[in-house]
N, C-alpha and C positions, 0 to 999 in steps of 0.2 A: 525452641524454636517455635513460636507459633505460624503454622503456615498455613495464614490466612488472606486472604488478596482483599475480600472485604475488610479487614483488621486495618489495610494501611490506607482505606480510603477515607472509616471512620475516623482512625487516629487523626491524618490529618489535617480533614475539614476540624478535629475539636481543636487540634494546638494552632494552626492556623486558623482561625475564626476570624481575627478583622485584617486577614491580609487580602491582598489584591489578587483573584486567581485567574480568571477568564476573562480577556478581553477581545473583542472582534474589532481587527485593526481599522484603526478612525471611526470606531463606534463607541458603544456601550462596556462598564467595566462590570462586572464582577465578582466580589469578595466570597471569600470559600465560605462566610455565615450565607449569604444572597446563595449560592448552589445549595445549600442545606436545608434552606427554606422551598427552593424551587425542586428539590427532590422531597422533600414532605408533600408537599402539594399535590406530582404528581404522582407517590404512593395512595393518596387518598383518592385520587382518580382512580388508579388501576383496583381498586381495593372495594371503593363504592359500585366501581362497573363489572364485577366480577373476576378478573385478571387473578389467576393461582399460581403458586411457585411451579416453575417449568414450563409456564406458558411462554413462547415462541413472539418478541415484542421486533419490531422488523424498522430500522431509521434509514432513509435516502436523503442526504441532501449533502453541499458543502459544509466544507469546515466550519462551524461555527462555535459560540459557550453554550448556545441551547441546545447544540447536537450533541455534544459532551455532558451537559445536566442530562438528559435524555436516555443517554446510554448508563451513566453513573445511576441514573434512576431504577433502570433497570432491574441490573445487576443487583444493587442494593436491598430490592424486592423479594428478590430470588426468583424471579422471570428468567428466561434466555434471550441475549439480543441478538440480533442479525442484521450486521450491519452493509449496506448492498452502495458499491460505488455511483458516485450520483452521474458520473458519465456513461452508463450504461443508459441501452436504448430502451422504453418503455416498453416494451414485452417483455425484454430481460428481467427488467423490475417486477413485470405481472408474474411473469416463472416463479421469478425466487420468493415471492411472500407467496407464490401459492406454494409449490415445493415444499418451504418451510413451514407450512399453518399457520402461520402468522396471524394474531387475534388483532394486532394494531400496527397500524402503523403511521412514526411519524416523518415526513416527509418535509424538504425544502421547496418553497412556492417557486424555484424556476423547473424544479422535478414535476411537480404537483400539476402545472399545467398541462403537461405532454400524457400523464396517467389518463386512465380511464376503470372509474372503481368497481366497474360491472365485471372487468375482465377480472377482478381480483375477490369474488363472490363469498369466501371464508371471512373475510376481514368483516370487523365489528366496528372499527374504526378507525376515523384517519385524520390527524392532528399534525396541522402546520407548524412547523420548528420557527418561527418565526415570532410569533406571540402565543402558542398552543392553543390556538383557535381550532372549533372541530366541525371544518365544512362539511366530514360526513361519518354520520352515525347509524348504525344498527342496531345501536339498544337502545333501551330506553332509560335506563339504567346508568350507561355513560352518558347520555345527553342530559340526564338531571342532573348527574355528578357534574358536567364539565359545568353549567350553568350556575352551580350554588357551591363549587370550588370555594371560594373565599371566604364564603360565611362557612361553609363545614371545618375549613383551616380554623378560621377565630374564632368556632367554639368548642376546637378541638383545643388548642391555645391561648385563652383567655388572657392569659397575661405575658403573652409572646413567645416565642419559639427560642429556645435555650440548645445550648448546644450538650446538656444533661439529656435534652429529649429524647436524643438520635439512638435510634432503635435499626439496627438493619441485620439483614437473612446472614445467616450464619453457614458459610461455604463450606461443604466436605471436598478433599481435592480430587474425588473422582466424577466430582459434581457436573454434570456440562451448564457453560457459561456463556458460552456462543461461538453462533456459524456463521461461518464467512464461506461467500461462494467464491471459488474462484474463474467463474465466469459468468455470464448472463443468460448462454442458451444452455437447452436442456439436456442437449446431447452431448455437450462438453464441462458442464459445469457441476462441481463438485462443492458438496454440502460439506467445509472443512468443521467438526466438533473438536473444539477446545475447553478443557474441563478448567475448572479454577485451578488445579497443580502446576499444568502450562502456564495462563497469566501471572498467580504468582510467583512461579521460577522466572519468569523475562523479568519481571519487576526488580526481584530479589537481585539478579543479577547488574541489571541498573546499578542497583544500591550499591553493589560493593563493587562494580570497575568505571562508574562515571563520578564525576566528583563536585554534583549539583548541589549545594543547599539550600533551605527557605527560604525564598525572598529575590532569588534570581531570577534573570528573566529569559524567556524560550520564546524561538517562534515556530509554528505549527506550519509547515508547509505543506508535509504530505497526507494525501488524501487519512480522515480516521478509520473509514470505511475499510483499509489495508492495514494489515498487522502491521505492518513497519510501521507506519505512522498513527498509529491508534498505541500500540505497546511503548513506545519511545520518545515521540515527540507530545503526548499526551498523558499517559497511565500511571508511567514513573514520575515526570514532571509534577503530576498535579497529588500524588505521594509525599513528593519532597516537601511541598510546599510552595511552590516555584509560582513564578506570573505567566501566564502561556498565551500569547497574542495568535490571534487566529490571523490569517490571510486568506480574508472571507471569498475575493474574486482569484480567477487564475490567474496564479504567480508568475509573470513574466520578471524576466530577467530584471528590469526597469522596478518594477516594483520590491521585488524581494530586496536588491541592493539599497533603498530606500529605506522601506525596511530596518533591515540591519544595521544601518547609519543613527537611525530614530531609537531603533531597541536596544540596541547593545549587547543581541546575547552572549549567555555567558557558553552555551555547547551551541554547534551548529549539528545538526543531525539531515542528512540529504541524499540525495538521489544522483549518481554520477553529472546526468545534464544540467544539473542547476551550477555544479560545480565549474562545470566545462565552460557555460556560456557565458558567468559572471569570468572568467580568466580570461577565455577567447578575447571577451568585450576591451574588458579594464587592462589587462596585463603583458597578455603574448603581443600584443602589438607594437608594443613599447621595446620590446624584446628582439622583434625583426627586422630593426633599422640597421644599413651597413655598418654603421657606427657602433651600434651597442655588439652586432655578434664580434665588431674586431677589440671592444675593451673586456668581453668577456675571456680571452684569450689571454691577457694578461693578468699574472697572477692576482698580486696586491690589489689591484683594480678589481679584478675580479668579488673578490672579497666585500669589498665595499657596493659592488651592486647588487650582489645577492642579498646582504641589508636591505639595501635600497626596495630591492622587488619585493622582498618579504613583508616590509613594510607595507606597500602598497597592494598587497594581495589580504595583509592581516586587517587591513582597512576595510575594505572592499566588504570584510565581513563584519567589521561593527568594532573589530579593535579590541571586545575583551573577554574572548571566549578562549577554553581551555585545551580544545583539540574539535576537529573537525570527523566526527567519523561520516563512510562513506561503504552504503550497501544498496540493492536492489537492483541493479543491474551493470554489465561490465562497465569498469571504468577507462577513460581514454589512457594512453599511453604515451604519449607527447606531453597531456600535463601529468600526468602521475610523475613524470622525468624531471618539469618543471619543478612538481610542489618537492619532491627529492633532494633537487639542488640547490634548493634555500632554507631545507632543514626547518618544515613547515608541516607543524601538528594535525597531522592528517594520519586516520588507519581506516583498514578497507574490514567491514564484516560480512555475514553470509546468513543468511537465510530461509527460511519459504514457511507461506500461511501455515502448513502442517506441522511447524513449530513455533509457532505461534508468537516470533518467528525465528530467534535468534538459533542458531547452531555452531557457528566460531564467531571469533573476534580475540583481538589481541592489540593491548595497551598499544599508543602508537610510539613509545618510545622504544622498544621489541619487538615493533611490526618489523615483517619480512617485505620489499617492496616487490608487489605480484602479487602476494597470495590473498584467503581471506583472513590470517591469523588461526587460531589451534581452538579446539572444543571448549564450548562455554563451561562455564560452572554447571553440573548436574546431566552435562552430555556427554555422551563415547559417541567418536566419528571414529568410521575403518574405511577403507580403499576396499575395491572387491579387485584384486590386483595380485598374480605371480609376485608383482618387482613394485607394492606402492609407491616408491622414491621413483622411480625411473617410467614405468609404465604406467599410463593414466586407467584408471577404474572409475566404476560407478562409485559413487559418495552414498554411505549410508550412516545411520547413526540411530542413535536409543537414549532415553533418560526423560527425566522430567516435564522437558519442553512440547513432547510428540503430543499428538492428537489423541482422542480417541477412536477415530475413525470416520468415515463418510457418513454423511446423513443419509438415511435409508437408501443405501448401496452398498451394502455387504464384498459385493462381488468385488468393485474397486478396492472397499477394504483390503481385502485379503491379497489381494495385488502390491499393495504399498508396502501395506508392514506383518515383515514376515511372524513364526512361530515362536521366534526369540526374541521377538521385538523390535526387531531393527527396521527402522523405515528407509526405506529402499529410494534417493530423492531425485532417480533418475539425471540429476549432472555425473560429468564425468571429471574426474578429480586425478593428481599425486599429494604425496604426503611426507615430508621428509622426516629425520631422524630425531626433531624436534619437535615434530606433533603441527610445524601449519602446513598449512591445505592449503591448494592451489589450482581453481578449477580450468581446465582445461576444455569446458563444453559440455554441451548438453545431451545425454543419449537417446532425450525424447525430441519430438519435433518442435514443445514450448520455445515462445521467442517473448523475453521483456521490453514492455514499453517503458519511455523514457520518465515512468517516474514508480517501476518495478512494476505496474501490471503484467496479469500474465495474458498472451496473447497467441491465441490456437490459430495455426497457419491453416489447418482443413477447415475451417468451422468460416472461416473467411474464402476459401476456396469451393466449399459446396457451394455458398451465395454466387459463386463467380463463374462458376460451370453452370448456371441455369440462364445464363444472360445469353445474348446474343452473338450465333459466331463463335464460341468456345469451347473447344473440343475436348483439353485438358488443360492445366493449369497449374501453378506453385505458388507459393509466396514466400516471398526469403525476405532477407535481413540483412542492408548495404549501409553504412554509415550512418546508423542508427535511424533506418528510414526504409518503410514497408513496399516492397516492388513487386508488381503482377505480373510472371513471366506464362505465356499463353502462346499454346499452340491452337490456331484459330481452324476451324472446320473450312479448310479452302473451298471443297468439291462444292459444299452448299452455297460459300459467300460467292463463287463461282458462276453457280448455277442462277443467282440470280444477279448475274448481272455488276456485280461489286470488282471494284479492281485495289489492287493494292494499296494505294492512298483511301481508299473507301475503307476498307478493313482496319486502318490504322485511325481513321476519322474516328469507325464505331467502337475501338477499342478505349477509345480516348473517352469516350461516352457512357462505355461501360462503367470504368471508372468512375466518372461522377457520380451513375445510379448507385453502383454499392457504395461507397461513401457515407450516401445517405441514409445507409441501413446500420452504418458502424459506428462506433464513438470513436470520437478525436484520435485518442492513441494506437487506433486498429486501421485506421486511414490509408489505403494506396498511394503513394507519392505519385508513383507512374507505373506506365504498364511495357514491358519490352515482351515482342513478338518473334516466338522463334519458328522459322521455316520448318521443322519436323518434330515428329511427336519424342515426348520426352522417353529416356529408357527406362525399360521397367525390370523390376526383380521377378523370380518364375511366378510370386502369387499376384503378378499386374499390378504391384504398386508402385509407384513412380520412385528411382533410385536420388531421393532429395539431395543427397550428402556432391552428390556431380552438378548441381546447380548454383552452390550456397553462393560462389562468386563469381556469380553469370554478369560478362559487366555487359554497357549498355543503356 
């Protein structure tokens, strides 16, 4: 069997030439042949401007059909894609573009408004995603190629561009395909280097376990700059020949609800927050009434009510899907219990950027509630514990999905991947006799945002510690919100004549100031003042575990 990721893309374009491929919801649609033509034009642009195989090309913008085209054009040319979350602040985007040594940047118009091209001196050009225009060019060859692109395309294909003209890069399993940065800040960010074997293995996994077929419709809600969204809401679906709809605006539950009703997707891949919001808004209130609570206790009526509730939940997600796959963050227990009660076809997977992303999965019919499935095909999973079934230990894995390492960071690579090839995830879990893995927490401090974004509390704390009257602080996650715990510098504050009420006001001002520097998913929802210094370890670091449940 040919283990080529690019072959998946090429074969799908040729086999699904006249089918709808990418639609910006409430906007335009590209068929597979349109995608192929746009890819070919970008290849001409790359070639004429001197881009070589292995060069880095960055992308930063909201999900859109042109984001998908630019990504596919980059890989099929043989360049390395550097997808950047559009939620990152401008200085974070500058950092990643510079660290990755990207030669070109495809950028969304909203992101572009906030960027400074002078902060990215190595870039040769910036291309706007909505129309592929070229607002910044530092290369005469690039400028010329962009101005004459349609003429060049016409000269190369005078009698139209046909499927037999397609000629794409031939990928090698260990060749670098994607560098995906886990965060935007230089000191915390790591560029995960994913080879083609990881993209191929993740796509092959989806073909092996998921039921999609050509012509099926799917809604892409998760950011494609995040590996979960990229692998399972775009690359696999494109390889199958699906029709992918992009929610180009921030997907609120209302927009998602409306899109599901119209598009009726064949499968739903989401983070817990989206599922929870829809169920909490549209289903749970109906079950919370006194009459309903009473009826649910009557055996025969109970079954009918469950069937009705299942139908309501099914319709809330469009009514035509085969299963719902949830991943990227921890799942709310109350919502999970409701889904089990009504025998809803859902399953929870587990992965991380470093595995591009899949580590564990199980079909919904065999899924063990509370777990995140078993080791995915071509992956091995172990628990570092004397009694893995009962005593949590670190989850380690190895196999085809695992990254090459962190870009330009051999020390971090050596800390994460041991000499036998085992990737140490930093997650704690157990594994039963059947191989079902249950996550019990993080051994590292990283938190997960609502769409599975990586949040490093130390990154936020560094900024917070520099604000007025903050002696020391901690950032914790409570009820899916981030809270800043602060021990103020009371001596300094009182010396400046501040009252306790003034200190509270200053801390709230600090929160507002801090949030202006942070992407939406890592902003603090409130501050809590601590009257005494936090407990420390002998190394003088704060004992974080003591404060995770801090109330107030």
